[in-house]
BAFI-3210 file (N, C-alpha, C; in Angstrom, 3 decimals, decimal comma, padded with zeros to 6 digits):
// residues 245
n [1|2|3|4|5|6|7|8|9|10|11|12|13|14|15|16|17|18|19|20|21|22|23|24|25|26|27|28|29|30|31|32|33|34|35|36|37|38|39|40|41|42|43|44|45|46|47|48|49|50|51|52|53|54|55|56|57|58|59|60|61|62|63|64|65|66|67|68|69|70|71|72|73|74|75|76|77|78|79|80|81|82|83|84|85|86|87|88|89|90|91|92|93|94|95|96|97|98|99|100|101|102|103|104|105|106|107|108|109|110|111|112|113|114|115|116|117|118|119|120|121|122|123|124|125|126|127|128|129|130|131|132|133|134|135|136|137|138|139|140|141|142|143|144|145|146|147|148|149|150|151|152|153|154|155|156|157|158|159|160|161|162|163|164|165|166|167|168|169|170|171|172|173|174|175|176|177|178|179|180|181|182|183|184|185|186|187|188|189|190|191|192|193|194|195|196|197|198|199|200|201|202|203|204|205|206|207|208|209|210|211|212|213|214|215|216|217|218|219|220|221|222|223|224|225|226|227|228|229|230|231|232|233|234|235|236|237|238|239|240|241|242|243|244|245]
n.u [117,727|119,838|119,352|119,492|119,945|119,085|120,974|122,743|123,009|123,990|125,233|126,591|125,626|124,347|126,072|128,557|131,892|132,874|134,436|137,695|140,664|142,862|145,880|149,174|149,239|147,980|144,589|141,317|139,707|136,988|136,561|136,553|135,680|136,591|133,854|130,912|128,025|124,769|123,634|121,079|120,174|120,803|120,609|122,739|123,259|125,157|126,228|126,702|124,234|123,369|123,748|121,901|120,104|119,146|118,044|115,868|114,264|113,829|112,281|110,069|108,791|109,880|110,879|108,689|106,913|105,596|105,200|107,329|109,364|111,152|109,802|111,293|113,093|111,447|110,547|113,005|113,557|111,416|111,772|114,336|113,918|114,576|115,129|116,761|120,054|122,662|124,515|123,669|122,494|119,983|119,764|117,939|116,816|118,793|120,934|123,346|126,399|127,948|131,274|134,599|136,063|134,758|131,585|129,977|128,742|126,042|127,048|125,477|126,055|127,789|128,421|125,971|126,139|126,613|124,256|121,850|121,389|118,579|117,640|118,797|117,587|114,888|115,069|115,752|113,386|111,606|112,606|111,726|113,469|116,157|118,574|121,782|122,823|125,576|127,013|126,237|127,420|130,144|130,575|130,157|132,271|134,780|136,479|137,434|139,804|141,245|140,868|140,417|138,908|140,557|141,877|144,556|144,499|143,964|141,681|139,269|136,482|133,643|133,661|132,991|133,294|135,550|136,287|135,825|133,404|133,874|132,753|132,876|133,153|134,972|136,276|135,482|132,494|131,380|129,350|126,052|124,857|122,176|122,755|122,969|125,482|127,005|128,552|130,441|129,828|131,240|132,962|135,178|135,512|138,325|140,933|141,703|142,168|141,124|139,106|137,474|136,633|135,455|133,848|131,964|130,699|129,225|126,372|123,197|124,028|124,800|126,307|128,752|130,384|133,374|134,928|135,951|136,365|138,026|139,386|142,234|143,886|145,449|144,174|141,989|139,976|138,126|136,832|136,537|134,884|133,004|131,045|128,076|125,650|122,207|121,063|123,053|124,905|127,166|129,532|131,126|128,824|127,090|125,074|124,319|122,081|120,082|118,485|116,261|116,492]
n.v [120,058|119,914|117,771|117,433|114,312|112,329|109,897|108,420|106,450|106,794|104,803|104,781|105,188|105,806|105,938|108,172|109,707|113,112|116,119|117,732|115,680|115,390|117,025|118,039|119,869|122,901|123,929|125,268|126,439|125,967|123,672|121,644|120,501|116,955|114,814|112,763|111,960|111,052|109,792|109,475|107,126|108,288|109,902|111,261|113,614|112,765|114,882|118,446|121,056|122,578|125,409|125,006|123,388|125,277|127,283|125,996|125,900|128,656|129,197|127,711|129,280|129,486|131,531|132,834|131,471|131,248|129,033|127,387|128,601|129,463|131,462|133,809|133,833|134,271|136,816|138,193|137,746|139,046|141,618|142,267|141,732|139,220|137,318|135,710|134,066|136,029|138,180|137,141|137,930|138,744|139,069|139,945|136,965|135,457|134,252|135,503|135,651|137,612|137,558|136,980|137,333|139,094|139,788|136,912|134,351|132,303|129,280|126,306|123,877|124,175|124,432|126,064|129,203|131,796|132,056|132,407|130,938|130,767|130,687|128,309|126,472|126,857|125,889|123,175|122,290|122,568|120,581|118,396|117,483|118,104|120,164|118,915|117,894|119,346|117,298|114,996|115,785|115,815|113,101|112,005|113,051|112,608|110,391|110,929|111,950|115,195|117,287|119,341|122,203|124,698|127,740|127,800|126,962|129,127|129,760|130,706|130,521|128,585|125,253|122,761|119,452|117,125|114,758|111,268|110,124|112,038|113,838|116,455|117,419|118,986|122,189|124,552|125,379|126,585|124,569|124,893|123,881|122,544|123,119|125,059|127,445|126,696|126,103|123,126|120,231|120,606|122,594|125,156|128,637|130,201|132,308|135,644|136,770|134,669|133,594|135,735|135,969|133,392|132,756|134,917|134,834|132,628|132,312|132,665|132,106|129,943|126,793|126,097|123,858|122,441|124,235|126,498|127,847|129,992|129,350|128,523|125,348|124,251|124,995|123,458|120,891|117,946|118,525|121,299|124,331|126,789|129,857|131,659|134,386|133,702|135,115|136,001|136,339|136,821|135,316|132,360|130,450|127,375|124,376|121,063|118,350|116,463|113,623|111,915|108,463]
n.w [054,549|057,268|060,004|063,511|065,242|067,954|068,564|070,046|072,715|075,924|078,453|080,763|083,554|086,961|090,202|090,116|089,945|089,957|088,837|089,261|089,736|092,399|091,711|090,554|088,496|087,008|087,779|087,946|090,892|090,959|089,664|091,352|094,757|094,143|093,846|094,476|092,468|091,453|088,330|086,064|083,426|080,095|076,826|074,385|071,712|068,839|067,324|067,109|067,273|064,254|062,058|059,964|061,115|063,002|061,449|060,545|062,864|063,082|060,829|061,379|063,150|065,680|067,342|067,964|069,450|072,482|074,169|073,972|075,423|078,491|081,018|081,781|079,667|077,474|077,997|077,748|075,064|073,816|074,655|073,567|070,897|069,716|066,867|065,606|065,965|067,509|065,435|063,062|059,796|057,411|054,028|051,447|050,212|051,394|053,941|056,167|058,204|060,615|061,214|062,757|060,535|058,998|057,237|056,231|054,022|055,456|056,809|056,516|057,467|059,559|063,199|065,094|066,682|069,135|070,708|073,359|076,670|076,982|074,407|073,543|075,197|074,356|071,754|072,286|073,498|071,347|069,781|071,224|073,257|075,560|077,267|078,123|081,440|083,372|084,505|082,915|080,540|081,251|081,867|079,333|077,949|079,167|078,701|076,120|073,741|074,005|071,597|068,754|067,067|068,240|069,535|068,674|066,016|064,550|063,206|064,206|063,952|064,247|062,877|060,270|061,025|059,441|060,200|060,486|062,745|064,543|067,308|068,085|070,714|071,992|071,595|068,843|069,755|072,853|074,915|075,962|079,150|081,248|083,836|086,747|087,654|090,386|093,607|094,046|096,144|099,266|098,563|099,279|099,651|098,532|099,962|098,817|095,373|093,708|095,243|095,365|092,718|091,840|093,945|094,220|091,871|091,654|091,138|089,662|087,027|084,183|083,425|080,903|078,691|077,200|075,605|072,912|069,521|070,069|072,317|074,136|073,722|075,697|077,969|078,388|079,911|080,704|082,978|083,089|083,778|082,435|082,573|082,106|082,092|081,605|079,481|077,919|074,803|073,211|073,311|071,908|071,843|071,728|071,263|072,332|071,987|074,386|075,958|078,253|079,087]
ca.u [118,047|120,421|118,599|120,250|119,261|119,602|121,240|123,760|122,671|125,168|124,735|127,374|124,822|124,581|126,851|129,842|132,738|132,976|135,381|139,127|141,356|144,034|147,012|150,063|149,157|147,026|143,201|140,441|139,141|135,610|136,479|136,618|136,452|136,102|132,698|130,091|126,665|124,028|123,156|120,220|120,466|120,507|121,158|123,251|123,424|126,462|126,757|126,294|123,166|124,049|123,019|120,797|119,046|118,593|117,243|114,533|113,574|113,362|111,245|108,864|108,304|110,321|111,022|107,324|106,004|105,875|105,113|108,715|110,356|111,050|109,189|112,315|113,676|110,427|110,603|114,256|113,414|110,476|112,492|115,437|113,419|115,467|114,559|117,829|121,227|123,394|125,361|123,013|121,938|119,233|119,781|117,075|116,457|119,927|121,420|124,798|126,784|129,103|132,364|135,780|136,666|133,788|130,374|130,259|127,515|125,958|127,339|124,330|126,514|128,670|127,748|125,336|126,783|126,127|122,830|121,717|120,748|117,248|117,377|119,188|116,506|113,687|115,325|115,722|111,926|111,041|113,005|111,326|114,591|116,475|119,946|122,370|123,399|127,075|127,497|126,138|128,396|131,494|130,601|130,173|133,497|135,902|137,390|137,737|140,979|140,959|141,260|139,342|139,140|140,781|142,485|145,795|144,265|143,855|140,529|138,405|135,057|133,223|133,938|132,407|134,386|135,616|136,819|134,686|133,125|134,204|131,516|133,117|132,854|135,935|136,529|134,296|131,619|130,984|127,984|125,222|124,161|121,048|123,158|123,446|126,900|127,040|129,654|130,423|129,807|132,537|133,792|135,511|135,994|139,774|141,253|142,348|141,464|140,421|137,837|136,669|136,108|134,513|132,774|130,950|130,001|128,483|124,974|122,459|124,574|124,713|127,567|129,025|131,515|134,049|135,775|135,423|137,400|138,891|139,913|143,577|143,657|145,989|143,257|140,799|139,873|136,739|136,225|136,573|133,603|132,849|129,731|127,449|124,210|121,341|120,630|124,188|124,917|128,358|130,516|130,876|127,987|126,195|124,415|124,122|120,782|120,113|117,227|116,161|116,287]
ca.v [120,684|118,980|117,715|116,662|113,139|111,741|108,538|107,708|106,257|106,716|103,993|104,889|105,930|105,363|106,865|108,544|110,838|114,308|117,196|117,526|114,852|116,092|116,922|119,113|120,802|123,957|123,896|126,245|125,908|125,718|122,295|120,683|119,225|115,726|114,351|111,731|112,282|109,969|110,228|108,493|106,882|109,457|109,877|112,503|113,671|112,586|116,055|119,710|121,644|123,310|126,562|124,559|123,041|126,489|128,024|125,309|126,411|130,017|129,086|127,144|130,228|129,172|132,705|133,536|130,441|131,326|127,737|126,792|129,422|129,787|132,847|134,897|133,862|134,896|138,313|138,773|137,620|140,042|142,984|142,493|141,396|138,246|136,566|134,902|134,152|137,306|138,412|136,668|138,988|138,352|140,081|139,369|135,613|134,703|134,467|135,765|135,760|138,497|136,737|137,680|137,539|139,910|139,203|135,672|133,556|131,310|127,797|125,590|122,634|124,496|124,593|127,321|129,847|133,121|131,893|132,461|129,726|130,728|130,226|126,851|125,682|126,766|124,956|121,793|121,966|122,454|119,226|117,312|117,089|119,020|120,427|118,041|118,540|119,327|115,938|114,249|116,209|115,371|111,637|111,767|113,636|112,455|109,403|111,259|112,875|116,596|117,760|120,022|123,499|125,653|129,006|127,515|126,735|130,497|129,942|131,594|130,383|127,164|124,530|121,450|118,468|116,217|113,486|110,356|109,816|113,208|114,487|117,868|117,730|120,017|123,235|125,099|126,167|126,227|123,876|125,142|122,831|123,082|123,206|126,318|127,488|126,679|125,447|121,621|119,817|120,695|123,692|126,330|129,755|130,504|133,724|136,312|137,065|133,537|133,402|136,885|135,729|132,272|132,788|135,899|134,624|131,291|132,604|133,219|131,808|128,550|126,186|125,655|122,934|122,014|125,165|127,017|128,168|130,983|128,865|127,786|123,950|123,883|125,405|122,547|119,630|117,484|119,152|122,694|124,838|128,146|130,204|132,998|134,622|133,005|135,998|136,532|135,688|137,239|134,350|131,328|129,469|126,549|123,353|119,679|117,889|115,270|113,041|110,886|107,170]
ca.w [055,824|058,165|061,276|064,598|065,687|069,171|068,232|070,755|074,082|076,807|079,477|082,038|084,527|088,316|091,063|089,426|090,422|089,079|089,271|088,941|090,697|093,004|090,816|090,759|087,494|087,266|087,414|088,560|092,098|090,733|089,105|092,503|094,946|093,627|094,611|093,725|092,144|090,695|087,004|085,482|081,985|079,223|075,498|073,872|070,266|068,382|066,721|067,578|066,459|063,107|061,476|059,125|062,169|063,696|060,491|060,517|064,009|062,784|059,735|062,000|064,124|067,133|068,157|068,243|070,213|073,941|074,805|073,908|076,127|079,829|081,069|081,696|078,324|076,616|078,306|077,061|073,610|073,387|074,939|072,653|069,601|069,126|065,849|065,078|066,646|067,367|064,290|061,736|058,947|056,279|052,935|050,446|050,579|051,835|055,277|056,361|059,666|060,860|061,938|062,957|059,149|058,290|056,833|055,418|053,801|056,511|056,500|057,057|058,239|060,723|064,447|065,385|067,798|069,632|071,198|074,786|077,260|076,765|073,053|073,459|075,878|073,559|070,613|072,743|073,725|070,006|069,303|072,134|073,919|076,597|077,367|079,115|082,683|083,184|084,936|081,822|079,561|081,762|081,740|077,881|077,299|080,004|078,086|074,826|073,513|073,911|070,372|068,015|066,566|069,278|069,069|068,076|064,585|063,984|062,296|064,928|063,635|064,364|061,601|060,114|061,206|058,359|060,725|060,777|064,136|065,464|067,836|068,207|072,123|072,425|070,561|068,072|070,466|074,188|074,865|077,164|079,982|082,086|085,183|087,272|088,178|091,818|094,297|094,207|097,631|100,015|098,110|100,250|098,893|098,938|100,175|097,788|094,100|093,101|095,934|094,964|091,485|091,748|095,092|093,941|090,564|091,781|091,423|088,613|085,861|083,757|083,054|079,569|078,698|075,931|074,805|071,616|068,575|070,597|073,586|074,025|073,971|077,011|079,069|078,336|080,570|080,830|084,212|083,004|083,762|082,254|083,007|081,635|082,434|080,584|078,374|077,138|073,477|072,437|073,202|070,935|072,594|070,946|072,069|071,932|072,599|075,264|076,304|079,144|078,565]
c.u [118,568|119,723|119,439|119,323|119,966|119,750|122,337|123,281|123,842|124,689|125,573|126,725|125,155|125,361|128,232|130,657|132,834|133,994|136,835|139,718|142,478|145,277|147,973|149,944|148,040|145,484|142,533|139,885|137,714|135,453|136,483|135,744|135,811|134,899|131,832|128,642|126,051|123,466|122,316|120,564|119,995|121,085|121,674|123,433|124,804|127,071|126,132|125,100|123,816|123,277|121,854|119,693|118,331|117,675|115,851|113,608|113,026|112,119|109,947|108,158|108,686|110,515|109,796|106,355|106,370|105,890|106,448|109,653|110,038|110,512|110,159|112,908|112,739|110,470|111,912|114,023|112,502|111,079|113,499|115,063|114,348|114,601|115,544|119,014|121,903|124,407|124,822|122,416|121,164|119,302|119,123|116,600|117,656|120,314|122,949|125,095|127,997|130,065|133,579|136,557|135,621|132,483|130,519|128,901|127,392|126,142|126,403|124,892|127,358|127,860|127,175|126,015|126,137|124,583|122,888|121,258|119,345|116,781|117,718|118,095|115,227|113,860|115,138|114,124|111,212|111,435|112,498|112,477|114,930|118,072|120,561|122,725|124,987|127,657|127,401|127,166|129,827|131,655|130,740|131,564|134,729|136,811|137,912|139,060|140,571|141,643|140,113|139,783|139,283|141,554|143,807|145,734|144,200|142,730|139,520|136,988|134,698|133,221|133,129|133,532|134,382|136,184|135,779|134,547|133,348|132,834|131,631|132,729|133,806|136,133|135,285|133,396|131,462|129,535|127,206|124,813|123,055|121,477|123,479|124,869|126,886|128,159|129,418|130,305|131,205|133,455|134,026|136,031|137,342|139,860|141,932|141,498|140,703|139,083|136,902|135,961|135,132|133,494|131,689|130,130|129,157|126,969|124,383|123,064|124,536|126,124|127,596|130,279|132,125|134,917|135,276|136,631|138,325|139,514|141,201|143,235|144,292|145,150|142,164|141,008|138,415|136,055|136,102|135,159|133,710|131,358|129,350|126,013|123,371|120,965|121,780|124,439|126,288|129,362|130,182|130,124|127,138|125,624|124,445|122,894|121,074|118,640|117,419|115,973|115,265]
c.v [119,684|118,996|116,912|115,455|112,780|110,333|107,865|107,661|105,992|106,032|104,011|105,778|105,449|106,445|107,021|109,610|111,923|115,307|116,759|116,584|115,680|115,938|118,148|120,203|121,899|123,506|124,895|125,699|125,411|124,350|121,246|121,221|118,025|115,263|113,362|112,342|111,194|110,554|109,043|108,215|107,933|109,156|111,150|112,455|113,525|113,965|117,352|120,208|122,544|124,620|126,145|124,129|124,280|127,269|127,281|125,730|127,887|129,985|128,541|128,058|130,131|130,319|133,419|132,506|130,459|130,038|127,016|127,375|129,374|131,156|134,022|135,035|134,526|136,428|138,898|138,746|138,731|141,470|143,275|142,235|140,286|137,501|135,632|134,950|135,592|137,188|137,716|137,869|138,299|139,400|139,421|137,979|134,813|135,188|134,588|135,785|136,595|137,754|137,656|137,916|138,414|139,172|138,015|134,955|132,437|129,952|126,920|124,374|122,951|124,651|125,948|127,919|131,206|133,070|131,914|131,009|129,687|130,198|128,690|125,986|125,647|125,875|123,529|121,404|121,841|120,993|118,010|116,733|118,040|119,200|119,368|118,692|118,533|118,004|114,995|114,535|115,661|113,834|111,313|112,042|113,088|111,429|109,747|112,124|114,226|117,130|118,394|121,403|124,590|126,857|128,812|127,271|128,081|130,614|130,809|131,619|128,990|126,490|123,261|120,481|117,447|114,841|112,456|110,065|110,913|113,841|115,926|118,196|118,788|120,900|123,596|125,980|125,683|125,610|124,223|123,837|123,432|123,249|124,617|126,223|127,729|125,952|123,829|121,317|119,856|121,791|124,696|127,454|130,185|131,953|134,330|136,486|135,913|133,483|134,621|136,661|134,589|132,321|133,762|135,650|133,300|131,499|133,180|132,968|130,303|128,077|125,848|124,760|122,840|122,977|125,643|127,315|129,272|130,647|128,185|126,236|123,540|124,264|124,430|121,337|119,280|118,136|120,608|123,295|126,371|128,556|131,553|133,152|134,150|133,842|136,385|135,646|135,899|136,213|133,219|130,178|128,726|125,531|122,017|119,148|116,623|114,835|112,047|109,554|106,366]
c.w [056,653|059,479|062,327|065,017|067,018|068,929|068,897|072,227|074,889|078,062|080,781|083,092|086,017|089,088|090,440|090,159|089,501|089,724|089,145|090,144|091,181|092,093|091,078|089,677|087,811|086,905|088,276|089,803|091,957|090,041|090,220|093,606|094,236|094,450|093,816|093,560|091,290|089,446|086,550|083,984|081,053|077,819|075,101|072,350|069,910|067,844|067,404|066,759|065,465|062,864|060,703|060,050|062,779|062,649|060,362|061,666|063,778|061,797|060,283|063,046|065,483|067,946|068,549|068,883|071,745|074,637|074,877|074,976|077,609|079,936|081,034|080,272|077,283|076,760|077,740|075,583|073,042|073,531|073,942|071,158|068,987|068,062|065,127|066,042|066,492|066,238|063,005|061,087|057,788|055,220|051,769|050,909|051,194|053,238|055,335|057,913|059,686|061,747|062,140|061,569|058,320|058,037|055,861|055,261|054,932|056,009|057,147|057,846|059,420|061,948|064,647|066,705|068,110|069,939|072,743|075,289|076,934|075,378|072,896|074,019|075,022|072,358|071,107|072,992|072,337|069,450|070,112|072,931|075,014|076,472|078,307|080,407|082,495|083,718|083,698|080,727|080,059|081,576|080,249|077,394|077,955|079,417|076,764|074,753|073,357|072,658|069,586|067,512|067,685|068,661|068,322|066,463|063,848|062,943|062,961|064,498|063,710|062,916|061,540|060,264|059,967|058,777|061,062|062,268|065,132|065,917|068,266|069,752|072,513|071,257|069,810|068,858|071,876|074,091|076,178|077,827|080,715|083,513|085,654|087,792|089,664|092,409|094,259|095,732|098,120|099,514|099,188|099,465|099,404|099,296|098,879|096,502|093,522|093,870|095,598|093,706|091,472|092,859|094,722|092,737|090,524|092,023|090,177|087,222|085,455|083,285|081,566|079,600|077,333|075,261|073,507|070,666|068,975|071,967|073,374|074,461|075,408|078,118|079,333|079,113|080,526|081,920|084,122|082,853|083,428|082,504|082,508|082,127|081,308|079,424|077,469|075,809|072,797|072,418|072,194|071,609|071,645|071,858|071,451|072,736|073,461|075,535|077,504|078,454|079,277]
res [m|i|r|v|r|i|n|l|v|f|t|q|s|g|l|q|e|f|g|v|k|q|q|s|g|f|y|f|d|c|e|g|p|r|h|k|a|y|v|n|p|f|a|m|a|k|g|l|v|t|n|g|d|w|l|a|f|i|l|d|g|g|y|n|k|p|t|l|w|l|s|d|g|w|a|w|a|q|k|q|d|w|q|s|p|l|y|w|r|k|q|g|h|d|w|y|q|f|t|l|h|g|l|q|p|l|d|m|s|a|p|v|c|h|i|s|f|y|e|a|d|a|y|a|q|w|k|g|c|r|l|p|s|e|y|e|w|e|l|f|a|r|d|l|t|i|a|g|n|f|s|e|n|h|i|f|t|p|q|i|s|d|k|p|g|d|m|q|l|y|g|d|v|w|e|w|t|r|s|p|y|t|p|y|p|g|y|q|i|p|e|g|a|v|g|e|y|n|g|k|f|m|s|g|q|y|v|l|r|g|g|s|c|v|t|p|i|e|q|m|r|a|t|y|r|t|f|f|y|p|h|q|r|w|q|f|m|g|l|r|l|a|k|d|c]
***
């Protein structure tokens, strides 16, 4: 069984700048304004959590251990009878996943997806880790080339990377963070439809970063923030583990 290891310590801590820089190109208003925030030393996993990792969580009874779960997450898991990621199916002794290409055997080495924030947080607790903050994710990713399995590849399912050293920070799956989707310091809600969208949704949701296999690459930046409610699972949502140093 493939197991994720926290084996990359990222030391660029301290007071850092976050958010989009002023530029002439397009960006979403929720990516700014540029501002400073303090980040303590932290470690991030080099790889995404895989289906094989997640199956180990299932086999260890992770969906039935309330001590791993946030109280709201446990309530959702019990109400919806969550026992595996959305679109997983068990037939006999074998696991399958319903994909955009139909029902396929579960690839144990591919990134896990279609999990809620609550499931991601419970898994991180099970591993003795946590989810990264969106600031940690941005620091980790900002100097890397934006490349990966995006919609232009026409694969439309998370893939195993065969590139040495590829951490898959971009593409494949959106990565849950522990950061609530709230306005950055100094944010002003603009007039019109953009303000109606971002201003009204900046409550009760969590930030995900990095894009997925159905995201256009031209849309992606290290500062790009998407957001979902913590119980939602239908999008290509996965996770990367983090730890305090």
